[in-house]
N, C-alpha and C positions, 0 to 999 in steps of 0.2 A: 629205305626210310628207317631202318632199324637204328634205335638209339636216338632218333630225332623226333621232336614233336611235328605235327603237320605244319605249324607256323614256320618253324625253322626249315623244314623241307621246302616249302614254297619260296622262302627267301634264298635258299641255296640255289634253286633253279634259276631265279632271276640273276643272282650274283654270278653264277657260272656261265650263263648263256646270253645275257643281254650284251649289246654292242657297247664297246668303249673305245676310246682312242683320241678323237678330236673333241674340241669344246662342245660342239653340238651333240655328239653322242654321250659325253659325260653328263650334260644336262638331262638328256633323255634317260640315261642310266640311273641317275639319282632320282628322277621322278618315278621311274619304274620300280625302284626299291621302295619308295614311299607308298606308291599305289599297292604294291604287293603286301606290305605290312598292314595298310589300311584295309585291304580285302581280308587278310587273315583275321584281323580284329573284328570287323563288322560282320563277317560270315560265321562267327563263333567257332573258328578253328581252335583246337585245344593248344594251350601254351603250357609248357613245363614251367615250374616255379623259377628256374634260372634262365629262361629264354631271353628276357630283355637284357640280362647281363651278357649272355652270349652274343646278342645282336650288337651290343656296345663294343664288345671285344673283337668281333669278326667282320662286321659289315660297315664300319666307318659311318655311324649314323649322324655324326656332326655335319655331314654334307647333305643329308637328305631327310632326316626324321622331322626337322622343323620347316620343311618346304612350304607348309601352309601359312607361315608367318606368325604362329603362336609363340609366346615367350616360354622359356623353359624347355629344354630338350625333351621331346617326347610327350609333353603334357597334352597335346591334342590327341595323341593315341590313347592316353589314359582316359581322357574325357570320352572318346569314342567307345572304349572298352566298357566303361561304366554305363554310359547311355544306352549302348546296344545289348547290355547284359552279358558280356563275355567276361565272367568273373575270373576265369583262369588267366586271361590277359591282364586284368586289373591286378590280381595278386602277384603276377610275375613282375609287373611294373613297380609295384610297391616294394617287392623284395629288392629289385635293382636299386631303387632310390633310398632304400632303408627307411621307408615311410610306413608308419602305423596308419591305417586308413582313418580318415576323418569321417565320422558317421553321424548322420541325422537319425531321426526316429525310423523304426522298421528296417534297420540295417542298410539305409541308403547312403552310399558313399558320396562325398563331396568331390567335385572335380572343377577345374577352371571353366567358368561359364555357367556353372550350376546356380540356379536361382533358388533361394530359400528365404524364410522369414527369420529375422534376428532382431530382438528387442522391438518386436511389433512393426518392423520395417522390412520392406522387400529389399533384399541384397543379392549380389552376385559375387561368387568367388573369383577373384582376379589373379591370385598367385599363391604359391606355397613358399615358405621360407627355405633357404638353402639347407639348413640343418633339419628340415622337416618337422620342426616343433610346433609350428603354427601356420595358419593360412590368413590371407587378407581377404576381407569381403567388403564391398562398397555399396552404399545406397546413393542412387543418382536421382537428380531432378526428373530426368526423362530417360526411360529405358525402352529400347526396342527389343521385343521378345523374338529370339531366333531359336527354332527347334533343333537345328543340326549343331552338335556340340563343338565341332572343329571350326565353326565360323562364329567367333566370339565378338559380340558388339557390346562393350561394357556400358555404354550410355553417355549421356551428356550432363554436365553440371553436377560434379561430385558434391554431395551434401555431407556424408559421413563415411569414415573409414573405420573398420573394425579389425583388430588383431584377435584371432580366435584360436585357442589351443584345445587339446583333448579334454582337459578338465572343464573348460567352458562348455564344450559340447555335452559332456556327461551331465552337467547341471541343467543344461537346456532340455535334454531328454527327460531327466527326472521331473522337471517342472511340467513338461507336456503330459507325462504319465499321470501326474497329480491332477492336472486340469481335466484329463479324460475321465479319471475316476470320479471327480466331483461332478462333472457334467452327466455322468451315467447315473447319478442319484437324483431322484426327484421326490418332492414332498407329496404325500397323498392328501388330496384336498380335505380340509376340515380337521386335520390332525397333525401331530408332530412326528408320526412314523415316517421313516425314510424307506423307500423301496428301490432296489436296483433294477435298472432296465435290462 
């Protein structure tokens, strides 16, 4: 395992020892690679910062990383990494995609399927731009909440679509901090003095 992260070590085992050859075994092989990466991410195995780049170069992920039907190569793995708290996997993915993380308050990363409030509306992140400069979030008439991040159900009846960049998010966080500060202040009854809670 010398020189390899535990995540790459696990993928190497599957890559070198899983059966390949006919169509049925290729399907099984691709699913095995997908499941191995999913296991590495969800079990919080350590990823080196360049591991997703290595995965892209060495393991032909175009055949298997999107097996779960999500759009954007590997986005379901990024969603799982953030959702499960595997920050080393999330950072490795961001490095590979050359993506500055899109952050909500309290350093919460946004991923595809992440629900959050935008302009006082419940929205869900549906995609990231190819150049990683912005994300798209949508507000739906009806939304079915799903806890597991790789099973994304966007909803029915699109009402509004938002294009959100890093500057928009910074302004949003600043506004939330201002609101928190203001709500932490209360007037003492009978006077004009303000006391912080």
